[in-house]
Structure formats: structure tokens, C-alpha cells
C-alpha positions as CSV (number, residue, x, y, z in Angstrom):
1,M,0.9,18.0,-0.2
2,T,-1.1,14.9,-0.9
3,T,-0.7,12.1,1.6
4,V,-1.3,8.5,0.7
5,I,-1.7,5.8,3.4
6,L,-0.6,2.5,1.8
7,L,-2.5,-0.2,3.6
8,R,-1.8,-3.9,3.0
9,H,-4.7,-6.3,3.4
10,G,-4.9,-8.4,6.6
11,R,-3.6,-12.0,6.8
12,T,-5.3,-14.5,4.6
13,T,-5.8,-18.2,4.3
14,A,-3.2,-18.2,1.5
15,N,-0.7,-16.5,3.7
16,T,-1.0,-19.2,6.4
17,A,-1.0,-22.0,3.8
18,G,2.2,-20.7,2.2
19,V,0.6,-20.3,-1.2
20,L,1.2,-17.5,-3.7
21,A,-2.4,-16.2,-4.1
22,G,-1.9,-13.7,-6.8
23,W,-5.2,-13.0,-8.6
24,T,-6.8,-16.3,-7.4
25,P,-10.5,-15.5,-6.7
26,G,-12.0,-16.2,-3.3
27,V,-9.0,-15.7,-1.1
28,Q,-10.4,-14.3,2.1
29,L,-9.0,-12.9,5.4
30,D,-8.6,-15.5,8.1
31,E,-9.7,-14.9,11.7
32,T,-6.4,-13.2,12.6
33,G,-6.6,-11.1,9.5
34,Q,-10.1,-9.9,10.4
35,G,-8.8,-8.9,13.8
36,Q,-5.9,-7.0,12.2
37,V,-8.2,-5.2,9.9
38,A,-10.6,-4.2,12.7
39,A,-7.7,-2.8,14.6
40,V,-6.2,-0.7,11.8
41,A,-9.6,0.6,10.8
42,Q,-10.1,1.9,14.4
43,R,-6.7,3.4,14.3
44,L,-7.5,5.3,11.1
45,A,-11.0,6.3,12.3
46,A,-9.4,9.5,13.7
47,V,-8.1,10.6,10.3
48,P,-10.6,12.3,8.0
49,L,-9.9,10.4,4.7
50,A,-10.7,12.0,1.4
51,A,-11.0,8.5,-0.3
52,V,-10.5,4.8,0.2
53,V,-9.2,3.2,-3.0
54,S,-8.7,-0.6,-3.2
55,S,-7.4,-3.4,-5.3
56,P,-10.3,-5.4,-6.7
57,L,-9.3,-8.6,-5.0
58,E,-11.4,-9.8,-2.1
59,R,-8.8,-9.6,0.6
60,C,-8.3,-5.9,-0.1
61,Q,-12.0,-5.2,-0.5
62,Q,-12.6,-6.7,2.9
63,T,-9.8,-4.6,4.4
64,A,-10.9,-1.4,2.8
65,G,-14.5,-2.1,3.8
66,A,-13.6,-2.2,7.4
67,V,-11.8,1.2,7.1
68,L,-14.9,2.6,5.4
69,D,-17.1,1.3,8.1
70,A,-15.0,3.1,10.7
71,Q,-15.0,6.3,8.7
72,R,-18.8,6.2,8.4
73,A,-19.1,5.6,12.1
74,A,-17.1,8.8,12.6
75,G,-19.7,10.7,10.4
76,R,-17.8,10.7,7.1
77,A,-19.8,9.7,4.0
78,I,-17.3,8.2,1.5
79,E,-17.7,5.3,-0.8
80,L,-15.2,2.6,-1.8
81,Q,-13.3,3.2,-5.0
82,T,-11.8,0.2,-6.9
83,E,-8.6,0.6,-8.8
84,D,-7.3,-2.4,-10.9
85,R,-3.8,-0.9,-11.0
86,L,-3.5,-1.5,-7.3
87,G,-4.1,-5.2,-7.8
88,E,-1.6,-7.8,-7.0
89,A,1.4,-8.5,-9.2
90,R,0.3,-10.9,-12.0
91,Y,2.4,-14.0,-11.2
92,G,1.2,-16.0,-14.2
93,D,1.9,-19.7,-13.9
94,W,3.3,-19.2,-10.4
95,T,-0.2,-18.3,-9.1
96,G,-1.6,-20.8,-6.6
97,R,1.6,-22.7,-6.1
98,P,3.3,-23.3,-2.7
99,I,6.1,-20.8,-1.9
100,K,8.4,-23.7,-0.9
101,E,8.2,-25.1,-4.5
102,L,8.7,-21.7,-6.1
103,A,11.8,-21.1,-4.1
104,K,13.4,-23.9,-6.1
105,E,12.7,-22.3,-9.5
106,P,15.6,-20.5,-11.3
107,L,13.4,-17.4,-11.5
108,W,13.2,-17.2,-7.7
109,K,16.8,-15.9,-7.5
110,V,16.0,-13.3,-10.1
111,V,13.0,-12.1,-8.1
112,Q,15.2,-11.9,-5.0
113,Q,18.3,-10.4,-6.5
114,H,17.3,-8.6,-9.7
115,P,13.6,-8.1,-9.6
116,S,13.5,-5.4,-12.3
117,A,14.4,-8.2,-14.7
118,A,11.8,-10.7,-13.4
119,V,8.9,-11.5,-15.7
120,F,6.5,-14.2,-14.4
121,P,5.8,-17.1,-16.8
122,G,2.6,-17.7,-18.7
123,D,0.2,-15.7,-20.8
124,E,-1.0,-13.7,-17.7
125,G,2.4,-13.1,-16.2
126,E,3.8,-9.6,-15.9
127,G,7.2,-8.2,-15.0
128,L,7.7,-6.6,-11.5
129,A,8.8,-3.4,-13.3
130,Q,5.3,-3.4,-15.0
131,T,3.7,-3.9,-11.6
132,Q,5.6,-0.9,-10.2
133,A,4.9,1.3,-13.2
134,R,1.1,0.8,-13.0
135,A,0.9,1.1,-9.2
136,V,2.9,4.3,-9.1
137,A,0.9,5.8,-12.0
138,A,-2.3,5.0,-10.1
139,V,-1.2,6.6,-6.9
140,R,0.0,9.8,-8.7
141,E,-3.3,10.0,-10.7
142,W,-5.4,9.7,-7.6
143,N,-3.2,12.3,-5.9
144,A,-4.0,14.7,-8.7
145,T,-7.7,13.8,-8.6
146,L,-8.1,14.3,-4.9
147,G,-6.0,17.4,-4.6
148,P,-3.1,18.8,-2.6
149,D,-4.7,18.7,0.9
150,A,-6.1,15.2,0.7
151,V,-5.2,12.2,2.9
152,W,-6.3,9.0,1.4
153,V,-5.9,5.2,1.7
154,A,-4.7,2.9,-1.0
155,C,-5.4,-0.7,0.0
156,S,-3.1,-3.1,-1.9
157,H,-0.7,-6.0,-1.6
158,G,2.8,-6.6,-0.2
159,D,4.9,-6.5,-3.4
160,V,2.8,-3.7,-4.9
161,I,3.3,-1.5,-1.8
162,K,7.0,-2.3,-1.6
163,A,7.3,-1.2,-5.3
164,V,5.5,2.1,-4.6
165,L,7.7,2.7,-1.6
166,A,10.9,2.0,-3.6
167,D,9.8,4.6,-6.1
168,A,9.1,7.1,-3.3
169,F,12.5,6.4,-1.7
170,G,14.3,6.9,-5.1
171,M,15.5,3.3,-4.8
172,H,16.1,1.1,-7.8
173,L,13.5,-1.7,-8.0
174,D,16.3,-4.2,-7.5
175,S,16.5,-3.0,-3.9
176,F,12.8,-3.3,-3.1
177,Q,13.2,-6.7,-1.3
178,R,14.9,-4.8,1.5
179,I,11.5,-3.3,2.4
180,V,9.1,-5.2,4.7
181,V,5.4,-4.7,4.5
182,D,3.4,-6.9,7.0
183,P,-0.3,-7.7,6.8
184,A,-2.5,-4.8,7.9
185,S,0.4,-2.5,8.1
186,I,0.4,1.1,7.0
187,S,3.1,2.9,5.1
188,V,2.7,6.6,4.5
189,V,4.1,8.8,1.7
190,T,3.5,12.6,1.3
191,Y,3.9,13.8,-2.3
192,T,5.0,17.4,-3.0
193,D,5.5,19.2,-6.3
194,T,9.1,18.1,-6.6
195,R,9.6,15.0,-4.4
196,P,7.8,12.4,-2.2
197,F,8.6,12.1,1.5
198,V,8.3,8.7,3.1
199,V,6.8,9.3,6.5
200,R,6.2,5.7,7.7
201,V,7.0,2.2,6.7
202,N,5.4,-1.1,8.0
203,D,3.6,0.6,10.9
204,T,1.5,-1.9,12.7
205,G,0.6,0.0,15.9
206,G,1.8,3.6,16.0
207,D,-0.3,6.7,16.9
208,V,-1.8,8.2,13.7
209,A,-2.6,11.7,15.1
210,A,0.2,13.2,13.0
211,L,-1.7,12.1,9.8
212,I,-4.7,14.3,10.6
213,P,-4.4,17.3,8.2
214,P,-3.6,20.6,10.0
215,K,-5.9,23.6,9.6
216,K,-5.3,25.4,6.3
217,R,-4.9,28.8,7.8
218,G,-1.3,29.9,7.8
219,R,0.0,26.7,6.2
220,R,3.0,27.0,4.0
221,K,3.3,24.5,1.2
222,T,6.9,23.4,0.5
223,S,8.8,20.7,-1.2
224,D,11.9,21.4,0.9
225,A,13.3,18.9,3.4
226,V,14.1,20.2,6.9
227,V,17.8,20.5,7.3
228,G,18.8,18.9,10.5
229,G,15.6,16.8,10.7
230,G,13.3,19.3,12.4
231,A,11.1,18.7,15.4
232,G,8.9,16.0,13.9
233,S,5.6,16.0,12.0
234,G,3.6,16.3,15.2
235,A,5.2,19.5,16.4
236,A,3.4,22.8,16.2
């Protein structure tokens, strides 16, 4: 079973300014975001990560870099991998505009109520369904590359992570706005041969010991869910 830790970047200057950053270059973590990233990196330092894969945008590269620094301090020599398909949704002509203005656009209601039909305007705009398809494909391809025993981090953006989680839940994309993904939160999905299991969503402070891979000896791989719920992932 391959486990992906979906990590959203820390808070940015665009978040506090109420601007839809999209693929705007130069958007950096603010002071609060830097503190958030340092904290989540220390939380994940106990987990031996097989890879740290990031969106190419600066805010994710900064976040992933902090995670890598903590891994290296723990004696693990891994390098940052960049994956364009984990990049932010391409909002087209909406990019860089204030959220309060966008909320008055007719497309806003589509994004909120029927996001699978939402296609952002302009030559560089894409549909949210396209965003989901590319991000899910990236996660699954990295799962296959890293192997069934890997635990790895995918550092991405709010809407992208929500779209991946919706797929893992078996939810229609039209319901993905029900999911909350805060800055510097982790959401965890374990992928088996037949189904994914959503382990955590929007975790901003929980213990991560359960994410440490168990010893291989005596492990039984299964895609079955535990009837009745079981004793929890941390139980022996």
C-alpha cells in the first residue's frame, strides 16, 4: 500500500491580500506561513519519506524545501522532485484578481455549485475537471514509481488537493467544495490495488507516528476495509 501525504503550502501574501494567485510568479510565504511550514516539517521529520514531490510554484517549493531540510537533518538523503501536474489550477483571466470581485462573476456560482462544469476564461484557463484529472494521474504515477511500501509527500495547492481527495473518497467533483484544506495542513491517502483509503483530512497538528511504515516482516497486504472499524491504524 502506497501512502501519499498531501501537503498544502503555508499561508502566502496572496492569501492575506484576498487575491487569487494561481500561477502568478513570485508569490511567497508570509511570516505566518513560514512558521506553519517549519512546524509541519518538524512533525513529518519522524516519518521516513521515500520522496518529496512539489508543484513548481514558489510557495510550494518553499514548503517542500522545509520538509526536505527536516528529513536531511534526520539523516535521510532525498532530493526535491518537481511535478507540473501538481501545480495550481490554471485560473486564466481570473488570475491575480481579488476574490471579492470574482465572487460577483456568474462563473463563481458554477465553481461553487457545479465545479465539474467550470472552465476558467482566457487562453490559459482550464476546467476544474482537467485539474483533477492531471493531479490524480500524477499521484497514481508517482505511487507506481515509488512502490507499494512508500510513504511520500505531494506538496500542492488547496483546490488541487481537494480534487485528489474527492477522487479518493469516490465523490463527484461537484461535491469537492465540501472539503476544507487549510494552509500547511496534511491530508493522507493510502492506495491499495483496488481502492484508496482516506486516512486524514486537513490535519494541522495531529500526531504522525501512525504514518511511519511498519516493519515488513509479517505484514499482510490487503485492499479490504475493516468491518466494524477496527482498532485504529496505530494499533499493533
